[in-house]
Backbone bond lengths (Angstrom), bond angles and torsions (degrees), N, CA, C in turn:
res aa  C-N    CA-C-N  psi(-1)  N-CA   C-N-CA  omega(-1)  CA-C   N-CA-C  phi
1 M - - - 1.405 - - 1.569 116.07 -
2 S 1.313 118.06 133.38 1.468 117.37 -177.29 1.395 116.43 -73.52
3 K 1.267 119.07 137.52 1.518 124.04 -174.36 1.589 108.47 -109.02
4 K 1.362 116.19 32.16 1.401 125.04 176.06 1.482 108.90 -52.96
5 K 1.264 122.21 135.27 1.459 123.69 -179.29 1.456 111.71 -72.24
6 K 1.414 117.34 130.37 1.370 121.27 -177.09 1.539 105.90 -101.35
7 N 1.403 112.79 161.81 1.399 118.93 179.77 1.544 110.73 -69.12
8 T 1.374 113.13 119.76 1.568 115.40 177.99 1.451 107.56 -120.57
9 S 1.318 120.37 32.28 1.486 127.68 -175.12 1.523 107.50 -71.23
10 G 1.304 117.11 -29.03 1.487 120.77 -176.79 1.592 110.32 -69.45
11 K 1.325 114.77 167.47 1.529 115.19 179.40 1.404 109.83 -67.40
12 N 1.315 110.90 147.66 1.520 116.32 177.09 1.510 109.72 -73.07
13 R 1.418 114.57 124.26 1.509 117.39 -174.88 1.477 107.41 -64.94
14 E 1.302 121.50 -31.21 1.514 125.11 -174.63 1.488 109.66 -45.74
15 F 1.428 116.08 -46.75 1.401 122.60 -164.44 1.564 112.62 -97.93
16 Q 1.306 117.75 -2.48 1.433 117.44 -176.21 1.444 113.36 -69.55
17 T 1.376 115.28 145.30 1.449 124.88 175.68 1.458 107.73 -61.03
18 Q 1.392 120.01 118.06 1.435 124.52 177.83 1.504 114.04 -102.83
19 R 1.307 118.64 158.25 1.396 124.38 175.54 1.509 107.81 -81.08
20 H 1.376 119.24 177.17 1.465 129.25 172.76 1.473 107.36 53.93
21 R 1.336 115.44 47.93 1.496 118.13 168.99 1.585 111.59 -90.20
22 P 1.324 113.28 120.45 1.494 116.21 -172.09 1.535 117.05 -50.53
23 I 1.400 115.72 -49.49 1.381 120.80 -175.26 1.618 109.06 -67.46
24 A 1.301 114.56 -49.78 1.434 116.45 177.94 1.565 112.20 -56.98
25 D 1.283 115.00 -44.52 1.477 118.83 -178.69 1.501 109.39 -63.33
26 K 1.265 122.28 -36.64 1.532 121.02 179.10 1.513 109.06 -67.90
27 L 1.282 116.83 -40.57 1.431 120.86 179.43 1.565 111.73 -61.61
28 I 1.277 118.08 -49.84 1.344 128.41 -179.91 1.617 107.27 -53.23
29 K 1.298 113.72 -57.17 1.506 116.77 -179.14 1.522 111.90 -62.00
30 K 1.242 117.99 -31.97 1.436 122.10 178.88 1.508 112.22 -65.70
31 M 1.369 113.95 -41.60 1.404 124.75 -176.73 1.516 109.79 -73.06
32 N 1.363 115.58 -39.28 1.420 118.57 177.16 1.552 114.60 -64.98
33 R 1.396 114.82 -38.33 1.336 121.77 176.55 1.600 112.22 -63.88
34 H 1.314 113.12 -42.16 1.473 119.26 -179.10 1.656 110.05 -63.52
35 M 1.304 112.03 -43.65 1.505 116.70 176.32 1.410 116.23 -67.42
36 K 1.323 120.97 -24.68 1.388 120.73 178.02 1.572 115.11 -95.26
37 S 1.369 111.28 -9.61 1.452 116.01 174.78 1.583 117.98 -64.17
38 K 1.273 112.98 136.40 1.493 116.41 179.80 1.544 110.21 -75.52
39 V 1.350 111.98 -25.13 1.526 114.15 -174.97 1.554 104.28 -96.11
40 V 1.284 118.06 121.80 1.378 121.38 -175.66 1.516 108.07 -122.11
41 D 1.398 121.89 131.38 1.414 124.63 176.99 1.462 109.80 -89.34
42 L 1.288 113.78 101.22 1.482 117.34 -179.02 1.523 116.11 -56.31
43 R 1.400 114.46 -40.75 1.447 118.63 179.11 1.507 110.56 -56.76
44 E 1.342 114.12 -46.52 1.427 116.08 -179.17 1.481 114.64 -65.39
45 I 1.374 121.12 -29.90 1.466 124.97 -179.96 1.536 101.55 -69.78
46 M 1.355 117.45 -55.35 1.466 120.47 -170.70 1.618 108.62 -59.83
47 S 1.316 118.19 -36.02 1.364 121.87 -179.74 1.453 113.66 -61.54
48 C 1.512 109.34 -47.85 1.552 114.57 178.12 1.572 111.83 -64.80
49 K 1.331 116.75 -35.53 1.442 126.96 178.10 1.582 106.64 -58.15
50 K 1.302 113.62 -58.34 1.447 120.35 178.33 1.536 115.08 -53.64
51 N 1.280 112.97 -46.85 1.510 115.70 178.05 1.414 112.22 -64.24
52 A 1.329 120.77 -41.31 1.415 124.44 172.95 1.458 120.45 -56.15
53 E 1.367 111.57 -41.42 1.450 118.06 176.57 1.518 112.77 -70.85
54 E 1.324 115.28 -30.76 1.556 113.86 177.90 1.355 110.95 -76.57
55 L 1.364 120.39 -35.38 1.434 122.02 172.74 1.462 115.80 -63.35
56 Q 1.348 121.52 -37.76 1.415 128.18 174.86 1.527 110.43 -57.35
57 K 1.292 117.82 -31.31 1.449 118.16 175.85 1.401 115.66 -60.44
58 T 1.413 121.96 -24.60 1.380 123.74 179.23 1.538 117.50 -81.68
59 V 1.497 113.26 -7.48 1.424 121.94 179.28 1.543 108.43 -69.74
60 L 1.286 113.30 144.67 1.529 120.66 171.64 1.515 110.46 -50.55
61 T 1.247 116.61 138.30 1.410 120.23 177.06 1.651 108.97 -80.98
62 P 1.386 119.24 159.24 1.398 118.70 173.42 1.570 115.79 -51.57
63 E 1.348 115.11 -37.10 1.408 119.49 178.75 1.479 110.22 -63.63
64 E 1.318 113.73 -46.14 1.525 114.24 -179.36 1.567 112.05 -68.68
65 L 1.301 120.17 -33.53 1.442 122.77 171.86 1.467 111.66 -60.13
66 D 1.386 116.32 -43.10 1.541 118.79 -179.24 1.455 110.77 -58.03
67 G 1.373 118.89 -26.37 1.397 119.47 -172.70 1.607 107.68 -83.44
68 L 1.184 125.95 1.10 1.449 127.61 -176.64 1.493 110.26 -106.71
69 H 1.291 111.97 158.97 1.537 118.43 177.14 1.578 101.47 -63.30
70 P 1.363 114.72 146.53 1.543 119.62 -177.08 1.429 112.91 -56.17
71 A 1.296 121.75 -43.21 1.501 126.13 -178.32 1.571 108.55 -66.63
72 H 1.261 117.88 -38.10 1.458 121.27 -177.98 1.507 108.27 -75.19
73 A 1.386 116.85 -39.46 1.442 124.62 -178.60 1.582 109.57 -55.70
74 I 1.335 114.42 -45.47 1.463 119.06 -177.63 1.524 111.72 -62.71
75 Y 1.326 115.16 -45.95 1.479 117.13 -179.08 1.500 109.23 -70.55
76 A 1.291 120.71 -34.32 1.545 122.46 -179.76 1.442 106.21 -65.86
77 Y 1.254 123.61 -40.96 1.427 123.74 179.12 1.472 113.63 -66.54
78 A 1.373 115.20 -44.53 1.491 119.29 175.42 1.575 110.06 -62.53
79 Q 1.308 119.37 -41.77 1.421 121.89 179.85 1.522 111.87 -59.92
80 N 1.327 114.30 -42.92 1.404 119.95 178.03 1.556 115.15 -62.92
81 Q 1.359 114.51 -41.51 1.391 121.59 177.04 1.642 110.77 -63.56
82 V 1.375 112.42 -45.43 1.436 115.53 177.74 1.471 112.25 -60.88
83 S 1.253 121.24 -39.70 1.450 124.36 179.52 1.547 110.89 -59.18
84 V 1.313 112.96 -47.53 1.463 119.62 178.53 1.415 114.35 -57.95
85 I 1.332 113.27 -44.82 1.581 120.25 -177.23 1.490 105.00 -73.81
86 A 1.243 120.96 -40.03 1.497 121.20 -179.89 1.573 110.83 -60.68
87 E 1.321 115.33 -44.87 1.558 122.39 -179.85 1.528 103.65 -53.77
88 Q 1.328 120.95 -45.99 1.425 119.18 -174.21 1.579 111.10 -74.82
89 L 1.287 117.98 -40.85 1.528 120.69 -174.38 1.536 105.83 -68.47
90 L 1.305 119.14 -36.60 1.501 121.95 -173.45 1.468 114.14 -63.11
91 G 1.334 114.21 -15.76 1.513 118.78 179.23 1.514 111.88 -83.93
92 L 1.316 116.24 -10.45 1.444 120.93 178.31 1.536 112.77 -80.88
93 K 1.346 116.32 145.24 1.458 117.29 -178.82 1.518 114.06 -64.96
94 E 1.355 122.81 -25.68 1.343 123.09 179.92 1.540 112.86 -71.28
95 M 1.474 114.22 -14.33 1.426 116.48 176.98 1.524 112.60 -104.96
96 D 1.339 116.60 17.62 1.546 123.77 -174.51 1.509 108.45 -57.27
97 R 1.285 119.44 -42.72 1.495 120.59 -178.91 1.469 112.16 -52.82
98 F 1.380 112.03 -51.40 1.514 119.33 -179.57 1.516 109.54 -63.15
99 A 1.285 119.17 -44.89 1.438 127.81 -179.52 1.526 111.03 -54.55
100 R 1.401 116.65 -48.43 1.466 119.28 -179.96 1.610 110.64 -65.91
101 L 1.255 112.27 -43.15 1.536 117.21 -177.81 1.529 108.32 -60.24
102 I 1.348 119.12 -52.25 1.341 121.58 -177.84 1.583 117.17 -62.77
103 S 1.361 112.19 -38.26 1.465 117.33 175.89 1.515 113.23 -65.82
104 R 1.424 115.21 -38.42 1.534 115.62 176.56 1.542 106.38 -66.63
105 A 1.199 121.55 -38.87 1.496 120.26 -173.66 1.513 110.78 -75.49
106 E 1.352 118.68 -26.30 1.463 119.11 166.43 1.426 117.14 -64.63
107 D 1.389 112.66 -40.86 1.501 115.61 177.70 1.514 110.98 -69.69
108 E 1.362 120.36 -38.15 1.428 120.37 -178.46 1.451 114.31 -72.15
109 Y 1.434 119.15 -42.47 1.480 118.85 -170.79 1.509 109.13 -106.18
110 M 1.250 126.38 -9.72 1.471 125.30 178.04 1.525 112.66 40.12
111 P 1.362 112.50 62.54 1.487 119.97 -171.80 1.533 111.64 -64.74
112 S 1.419 113.47 117.25 1.463 115.18 179.55 1.487 110.94 -158.62
113 G 1.244 113.68 -2.08 1.539 122.73 -171.81 1.473 113.74 85.99
114 P 1.297 120.12 166.38 1.465 121.98 175.99 1.515 109.82 -66.58
115 P 1.370 112.56 150.29 1.432 131.47 6.89 1.459 117.72 -88.01
116 M 1.300 116.86 -8.38 1.452 123.42 -177.82 1.560 108.25 -65.25
117 S 1.297 119.56 -43.43 1.408 126.56 -169.49 1.486 108.35 -157.72
118 P 1.372 120.75 136.28 1.445 118.83 171.00 1.559 118.25 -72.39
119 L 1.370 113.02 -14.67 1.432 119.29 176.36 1.535 107.95 -80.42
120 T 1.333 119.76 108.87 1.428 123.99 175.04 1.501 108.86 -74.02
121 L 1.332 115.81 162.22 1.415 124.56 -178.19 1.599 105.16 -63.08
122 S 1.268 118.89 -40.46 1.434 117.28 -176.24 1.475 115.60 -69.00
123 F 1.459 113.89 -33.81 1.458 116.90 168.71 1.445 117.40 -61.39
124 F 1.386 109.58 -48.81 1.479 119.01 -173.14 1.560 106.40 -66.20
125 T 1.296 115.71 -43.62 1.583 112.07 -170.87 1.428 110.52 -70.90
126 C 1.445 119.31 -33.99 1.463 116.84 174.83 1.501 116.78 -68.75
127 W 1.327 111.35 -33.57 1.509 120.82 179.31 1.581 105.94 -65.17
128 T 1.322 119.13 -55.23 1.416 118.39 -176.28 1.580 117.89 -71.80
129 L 1.342 115.49 -27.52 1.415 121.96 178.28 1.462 112.77 -79.78
130 F 1.369 120.24 -40.32 1.445 128.11 -169.61 1.387 118.34 -115.22
131 D 1.362 120.77 -19.54 1.446 121.02 -177.81 1.480 114.20 -109.51
132 V 1.405 119.71 -40.29 1.410 121.46 -174.34 1.544 106.47 -71.73
133 C 1.427 109.15 118.91 1.424 111.20 -176.52 1.594 111.97 -123.36
134 V 1.195 115.08 165.77 1.586 121.97 179.21 1.508 109.31 -134.09
135 G 1.250 112.79 152.20 1.538 119.38 175.68 1.508 116.50 74.66
136 L 1.273 116.86 173.07 1.536 124.87 -178.93 1.494 105.12 -66.97
137 A 1.369 120.34 -33.21 1.425 121.31 -178.99 1.438 116.30 -73.44
138 K 1.410 116.83 -6.97 1.396 125.59 -177.06 1.584 111.55 53.83
139 E 1.314 114.00 49.81 1.439 119.15 -177.35 1.579 107.66 -74.93
140 T 1.307 114.21 146.57 1.376 123.07 175.97 1.510 109.47 -125.80
141 V 1.348 118.10 166.17 1.436 118.42 172.42 1.502 109.72 -61.91
142 G 1.288 121.26 -28.46 1.529 121.80 174.64 1.537 115.93 -68.82
143 T 1.384 113.60 -43.03 1.436 117.49 -179.04 1.515 105.21 -66.15
144 T 1.312 123.28 -38.38 1.445 123.45 -177.15 1.559 109.42 -68.34
145 I 1.276 119.29 -39.13 1.508 122.85 -179.15 1.600 106.27 -66.60
146 I 1.362 117.50 -37.54 1.522 120.32 179.20 1.548 110.49 -65.60
147 E 1.383 114.00 -43.49 1.440 116.85 -179.51 1.561 113.81 -67.69
148 V 1.349 112.73 -42.75 1.439 118.46 -178.57 1.554 108.14 -68.59
149 G 1.380 113.56 -41.88 1.486 115.74 -178.10 1.595 112.10 -65.43
150 E 1.311 119.53 -39.77 1.443 125.39 178.17 1.461 107.61 -63.03
151 A 1.406 122.44 -43.53 1.480 125.47 177.90 1.577 113.08 -59.81
152 F 1.328 116.15 -37.45 1.455 120.71 -170.04 1.510 108.80 -110.53
153 G 1.249 124.90 26.13 1.445 123.60 164.99 1.566 114.04 84.96
154 M 1.317 122.63 24.57 1.382 122.13 173.05 1.569 109.98 -56.55
155 H 1.267 116.99 142.47 1.472 113.60 175.96 1.452 118.09 -60.18
156 Q 1.278 116.62 134.24 1.477 115.03 -173.85 1.474 119.34 -61.51
157 D 1.300 116.87 -26.10 1.440 120.14 176.06 1.524 111.73 -63.38
158 L 1.391 111.14 -43.87 1.444 116.39 178.41 1.519 108.68 -65.14
159 V 1.295 119.12 -41.25 1.470 121.75 -175.32 1.540 106.70 -63.06
160 R 1.342 117.79 -36.84 1.427 122.31 -178.39 1.475 110.67 -66.04
161 V 1.311 118.11 -46.01 1.480 121.45 -178.55 1.473 107.44 -67.78
162 I 1.314 124.73 -43.69 1.425 125.04 -179.54 1.563 109.45 -62.13
163 N 1.325 117.65 -29.37 1.464 122.53 178.92 1.610 104.62 -68.88
164 L 1.345 115.86 -46.29 1.510 115.35 175.27 1.453 113.83 -52.34
165 M 1.304 116.16 -43.50 1.468 118.97 -178.95 1.538 110.80 -68.82
166 Q 1.302 118.79 -40.70 1.411 122.55 -178.18 1.647 105.70 -66.38
167 N 1.265 114.63 -37.22 1.560 109.06 -177.64 1.513 109.51 -85.73
168 S 1.252 125.62 6.74 1.410 124.39 177.10 1.456 113.16 -88.98
169 R 1.273 120.06 165.76 1.430 127.88 -175.05 1.552 111.98 -152.60
170 M 1.249 120.91 174.38 1.358 125.98 170.45 1.547 109.99 -78.52
171 G 1.287 120.89 160.78 1.370 122.19 -178.43 1.608 109.66 -157.86
172 V 1.361 116.74 159.44 1.540 116.73 174.71 1.482 104.29 -106.77
173 F 1.328 118.29 134.08 1.446 125.02 -168.93 1.640 109.69 -133.51
174 R 1.255 112.45 141.70 1.487 115.33 171.06 1.566 107.86 -95.02
175 H 1.393 114.60 131.74 1.396 120.45 177.32 1.515 108.30 -77.18
176 E 1.349 118.41 125.61 1.480 119.79 179.95 1.456 116.89 -122.52
177 G 1.371 109.99 28.77 1.517 118.32 169.39 1.574 109.86 116.26
178 V 1.332 114.68 -179.11 1.371 125.24 -176.54 1.523 114.01 -122.41
179 D 1.301 121.24 125.36 1.439 122.88 175.90 1.508 106.19 -107.76
180 K 1.326 120.98 104.09 1.367 121.69 -176.56 1.506 110.46 61.29
181 D 1.341 118.73 -118.96 1.428 117.57 179.90 1.600 108.36 -107.11
182 Q 1.383 122.30 26.18 1.380 123.35 -176.27 1.529 107.79 -122.42
183 I 1.311 113.24 131.45 1.501 119.22 179.20 1.502 110.93 -88.33
184 I 1.327 115.08 130.10 1.435 122.95 179.28 1.519 107.96 -87.36
185 L 1.385 118.77 119.76 1.363 122.96 -171.81 1.551 107.90 -124.71
186 R 1.310 121.76 130.84 1.443 124.28 173.60 1.533 108.63 -117.08
187 E 1.317 117.79 121.95 1.388 121.14 -177.86 1.472 120.38 -80.68
188 F 1.292 121.39 135.89 1.412 121.74 177.46 1.561 110.96 -59.81
189 V 1.216 119.62 154.05 1.404 132.65 -177.81 1.544 114.80 63.43
190 T 1.296 118.57 -55.60 1.413 122.88 -178.97 1.549 110.71 -69.19
191 D 1.329 115.19 -31.49 1.466 125.96 -177.70 1.476 114.16 62.62
192 K 1.357 115.43 21.04 1.444 120.01 -179.55 1.485 111.24 -81.45
193 V 1.333 119.51 143.72 1.437 124.10 -176.17 1.495 109.71 -115.27
194 C 1.316 116.49 140.42 1.433 116.27 176.60 1.543 108.59 -144.96
195 K 1.328 116.35 161.55 1.510 120.87 171.14 1.536 107.04 -109.13
196 A 1.317 114.56 123.24 1.453 118.80 -174.55 1.602 111.20 -126.63
197 I 1.279 110.30 153.10 1.455 118.77 166.50 1.511 107.38 -87.37
198 C 1.356 115.88 160.72 1.493 123.01 172.31 1.366 109.15 -135.26
199 P 1.410 113.10 97.63 1.509 114.19 179.59 1.503 122.26 -64.52
200 A 1.389 112.32 -12.85 1.385 116.69 173.03 1.554 113.19 -70.22
201 G 1.334 117.04 -16.39 1.443 119.38 177.11 1.532 116.40 100.72
202 Y 1.282 114.92 -9.83 1.491 117.72 179.04 1.477 114.94 -79.67
203 H 1.280 124.81 124.42 1.398 121.17 177.02 1.459 115.03 -103.99
204 G 1.386 116.03 -24.57 1.428 121.33 177.50 1.383 121.34 68.91
205 Q 1.345 121.27 -168.39 1.456 124.66 -176.74 1.564 108.75 -137.01
206 K 1.295 112.11 148.71 1.510 119.65 177.97 1.511 108.37 -52.89
207 G 1.463 113.03 137.15 1.375 115.86 176.11 1.551 114.79 100.76
208 E 1.304 115.13 -17.52 1.495 123.11 -178.61 1.591 103.18 -72.92
209 L 1.379 110.28 156.91 1.440 122.09 176.33 1.594 106.44 -114.28
210 W 1.372 114.09 125.81 1.444 122.53 -177.06 1.497 109.75 -116.56
211 Y 1.402 110.31 139.86 1.515 118.96 174.46 1.498 100.78 -116.20
212 V 1.372 113.02 108.56 1.475 115.09 -172.49 1.515 106.16 -150.85
213 R 1.326 112.25 171.68 1.531 124.01 171.14 1.565 107.50 -109.12
214 V 1.307 111.41 112.82 1.497 118.43 -178.71 1.534 111.29 -108.91
215 L 1.355 118.02 115.13 1.330 123.86 -178.40 1.576 112.84 -93.75
216 P 1.326 118.77 143.44 1.468 119.98 -174.27 1.484 104.50 -74.30
217 P 1.460 117.27 169.28 1.395 123.01 170.07 1.520 116.13 -50.91
218 P 1.320 122.43 123.41 1.402 124.45 -170.20 1.535 113.98 -78.18
219 D 1.345 113.80 -5.38 1.483 118.00 -172.70 1.499 109.10 -149.19
220 R 1.302 117.66 146.52 1.543 116.57 -178.28 1.516 109.67 -66.40
221 S 1.333 120.40 -21.51 1.465 119.66 -179.63 1.537 109.00 -78.55
222 L 1.332 121.02 -4.19 1.451 120.54 -172.41 1.567 103.77 -115.98
223 E 1.432 112.12 152.51 1.389 117.50 -179.79 1.501 109.69 -115.70
224 E 1.266 121.03 -14.84 1.527 129.09 -165.28 1.558 105.81 -87.00
225 H 1.438 112.18 130.47 1.412 118.18 171.45 1.600 101.98 -84.44
226 V 1.297 117.69 166.73 1.416 122.99 179.67 1.561 114.53 -125.71
227 V 1.289 115.01 123.62 1.533 120.35 174.68 1.558 102.67 -85.08
228 F 1.311 111.36 103.46 1.501 122.99 -164.39 1.462 114.77 -79.94
229 I 1.330 116.63 -13.67 1.479 120.44 -177.07 1.612 109.35 -124.72
230 T 1.185 117.12 169.30 1.461 117.25 176.70 1.597 103.15 -76.04
231 P 1.369 112.28 129.22 1.537 119.23 -170.89 1.549 110.04 -56.69
232 Y 1.310 115.40 138.68 1.449 122.41 163.24 1.534 108.71 -97.63
233 L 1.245 117.17 119.93 1.473 126.56 -173.52 1.498 107.10 -95.51
234 L 1.314 123.56 112.93 1.441 129.47 177.91 1.495 109.59 -87.84
235 I 1.416 114.09 93.01 1.386 118.16 -170.28 1.530 114.34 -93.96
236 D 1.344 116.07 -5.47 1.422 120.13 174.94 1.566 107.88 -165.57
237 P 1.302 122.15 136.05 1.415 132.72 -0.18 1.580 114.60 -70.49
238 D 1.312 117.35 -176.89 1.412 120.92 -179.19 1.580 114.40 -84.68
239 E 1.236 118.52 179.06 1.446 124.09 -176.49 1.480 111.05 -57.20
240 H 1.385 118.31 -38.79 1.449 121.03 179.76 1.575 113.96 -59.23
241 E 1.359 111.05 -37.77 1.525 115.68 -178.37 1.504 109.20 -73.50
242 W 1.282 116.87 -34.59 1.489 120.84 -179.94 1.572 110.69 -68.43
243 Q 1.332 111.69 -42.80 1.492 114.90 175.92 1.540 111.67 -64.40
244 A 1.377 117.55 -29.83 1.452 118.99 174.69 1.477 110.46 -73.36
245 Y 1.370 117.87 -29.73 1.479 115.95 175.89 1.498 111.52 -62.25
246 F 1.361 115.65 -44.85 1.484 120.82 -177.09 1.602 111.51 -65.99
247 H 1.312 113.15 -31.18 1.456 121.01 173.55 1.474 113.67 -60.23
248 R 1.370 110.33 -46.50 1.520 118.93 177.14 1.563 110.50 -67.84
249 T 1.287 117.64 -33.97 1.498 118.81 -165.23 1.551 108.91 -92.64
250 L 1.253 121.48 -37.04 1.413 126.50 -172.98 1.551 109.83 -96.66
251 P 1.413 107.88 149.71 1.529 111.12 179.57 1.516 116.25 -71.11
252 D 1.275 116.98 145.05 1.468 121.36 178.23 1.494 108.41 -85.03
253 T 1.349 113.58 95.18 1.359 120.63 -171.17 1.569 109.09 -146.25
254 V 1.312 118.79 -172.74 1.426 123.35 174.53 1.535 108.08 -60.50
255 I 1.337 113.02 149.80 1.522 122.22 -174.68 1.470 114.05 -53.83
256 E 1.237 119.53 -43.24 1.520 122.89 -177.36 1.620 106.18 -64.09
257 E 1.328 121.71 -40.72 1.435 116.93 -177.37 1.509 110.59 -79.45
258 R 1.310 118.64 -30.18 1.432 126.65 169.98 1.484 111.54 -56.59
259 I 1.268 118.45 -46.26 1.519 120.38 -179.64 1.548 112.13 -74.38
260 A 1.315 116.75 -31.76 1.441 118.16 173.57 1.532 113.65 -69.02
261 A 1.383 116.74 -35.26 1.414 119.42 174.43 1.628 110.67 -69.61
262 Y 1.348 116.84 -40.95 1.414 117.76 170.98 1.476 118.28 -56.68
263 E 1.361 116.33 -45.98 1.497 120.53 175.07 1.584 113.85 -56.65
264 H 1.271 111.73 -44.43 1.483 120.93 178.31 1.516 110.05 -63.33
265 H 1.316 114.83 -42.18 1.474 117.83 -177.23 1.467 109.07 -71.06
266 M 1.259 122.06 -35.27 1.423 124.39 -177.31 1.519 115.05 -72.81
267 K 1.390 112.38 -29.03 1.479 119.85 -177.17 1.531 108.97 -87.93
268 F 1.350 115.57 -52.63 1.438 117.77 -177.94 1.520 123.74 -101.62
269 G 1.384 113.26 -17.25 1.441 118.93 -176.85 1.503 112.50 65.85
270 P 1.181 121.46 175.19 1.563 126.43 175.82 1.545 105.52 -76.26
271 V 1.278 122.50 -25.69 1.439 124.91 175.34 1.478 106.09 -139.04
272 R 1.467 116.80 158.55 1.423 119.82 -170.36 1.593 116.36 -59.14
273 N 1.383 116.76 -35.24 1.345 112.59 -175.99 1.585 114.98 -105.48
274 Y 1.262 112.04 22.06 1.437 120.27 -176.19 1.517 116.39 -54.15
275 W 1.322 117.50 -42.48 1.571 120.78 -175.92 1.520 106.43 -84.63
276 A 1.335 115.86 -36.97 1.475 117.78 176.90 1.515 112.76 -62.16
277 E 1.277 118.79 -39.07 1.428 128.13 173.77 1.537 110.51 -61.96
278 F 1.354 115.57 -43.48 1.499 124.57 -178.72 1.666 103.35 -56.97
279 V 1.354 114.29 -56.41 1.451 118.74 -172.37 1.532 109.61 -59.66
280 L 1.328 112.10 -43.56 1.535 118.33 -176.48 1.566 110.57 -58.76
281 E 1.377 111.11 -45.99 1.560 117.55 -171.59 1.546 112.28 -88.69
282 A 1.374 116.29 -16.82 1.503 114.99 -177.43 1.589 108.06 -100.60
283 Y 1.239 120.62 5.16 1.414 120.88 -178.97 1.574 110.51 -63.88
284 L 1.364 113.92 138.49 1.455 118.83 -178.53 1.431 110.04 -126.19
285 N 1.354 121.00 -47.64 1.414 122.66 -173.94 1.584 105.02 -166.80
286 H 1.353 113.03 176.24 1.467 116.60 178.17 1.467 116.42 -158.39
287 R 1.335 118.41 162.31 1.519 123.10 165.90 1.506 103.93 -129.91
288 P 1.330 115.64 166.95 1.380 116.74 -173.81 1.596 118.79 -57.36
289 D 1.410 109.43 -22.47 1.503 113.98 -179.64 1.620 115.77 -108.58
290 V 1.284 113.92 3.56 1.460 118.22 -174.51 1.621 112.55 -159.70
291 I 1.274 119.67 143.81 1.439 121.32 179.66 1.481 107.79 -122.33
292 F 1.377 112.03 135.41 1.503 116.90 -174.09 1.576 109.58 -100.24
293 L 1.409 110.78 130.97 1.448 115.66 174.90 1.537 111.95 -123.10
294 T 1.454 116.32 158.02 1.332 118.30 -176.10 1.497 107.92 -145.98
295 G 1.363 119.84 136.94 1.372 123.40 178.33 1.617 112.81 113.06
296 L 1.284 115.79 176.54 1.454 121.46 -177.56 1.570 109.80 -120.39
297 P 1.336 115.56 147.27 1.481 121.39 177.94 1.438 119.23 -52.19
298 D 1.409 118.31 -38.05 1.398 122.87 -173.94 1.529 115.67 -102.18
299 I 1.353 117.52 8.00 1.411 124.43 179.01 1.579 110.49 -122.63
300 P 1.327 120.90 84.64 1.529 119.03 -171.13 1.563 113.90 -56.63
301 E 1.353 114.16 -31.05 1.439 117.75 177.40 1.460 116.44 -58.18
302 S 1.396 113.34 -25.87 1.520 119.03 -177.08 1.454 112.76 -81.39
303 R 1.384 118.88 -13.81 1.441 121.80 -176.71 1.498 110.88 -97.13
304 P 1.384 121.34 125.77 1.363 123.24 -176.91 1.529 119.88 -55.03
305 H 1.325 116.13 -31.64 1.489 123.18 -175.32 1.521 114.22 -111.62
306 S 1.281 114.29 16.94 1.494 117.84 -178.49 1.508 108.21 -67.78
307 R 1.347 114.59 163.45 1.506 119.83 176.70 1.420 114.59 -59.46
308 V 1.370 110.67 -35.49 1.504 112.88 -179.47 1.524 114.54 -69.08
309 N 1.345 114.95 -34.77 1.505 119.09 177.37 1.602 113.82 -80.89
310 S 1.409 109.78 -5.84 1.505 112.39 178.93 1.518 113.61 -96.04
311 R 1.293 117.14 -7.56 1.460 121.36 -176.60 1.547 108.57 -68.35
């Protein structure tokens, strides 16, 4: 069978926001009933308003956003708004499954960045909001926010940017040099090349392997992709061993199906905590702008802090 590369430039269907999501549907129905109800609990409304106002104080100010690269500023603003909305929604009983999952993960990983934890807040937040899914519909906090936002008049530009974040995932990239202030990254398996800014400040060197979440340009007027987390630098093993890992992990099939399997694997893993565990156990060292990892996800002996090496 021919393995001729097919066009995969369209959006990956796996991550697209779908309709008929049970959790989002329940929330929308509940909110509609509440809005139509003649009996309004003023204390509840004032409490929600107060909480929302307090949470909005944590959002970046216009002055702070002005100091960022335009592509990063758009995503930073959207991320702040998603965090505020998520904090409100996670208090509802319909979101209990998400709340319990995130609470357990916070207790287990204590995300704050090294030296307390190799899981940075940016990595953990993107993972728990956009990748941690429940049910057959693979609902996430992100898909729920999108559905609820569209139902109740969220600005379409904000919905669009949140969709880009929801459809994003981590990936393994080869550093192919720097063009001015942009890092040239080529992704394993997909072989896609992009030029990205790295707000963390690390530019790296040609030949390095990066484990990062790269977001596409958030607006048509912009060309830059954004490395949205502090880079994880895969210092050992080498590229050959990582390619062997993907050969072991992904199906030997036509390129389009192999890419789809890779994208699913990098977003969801074979189990929910797969990539969080990898980061935790593979941690070696860090600098303020980069975190060093060593080992492979499927070989426990290769990771310094794996359970095998802790016995």
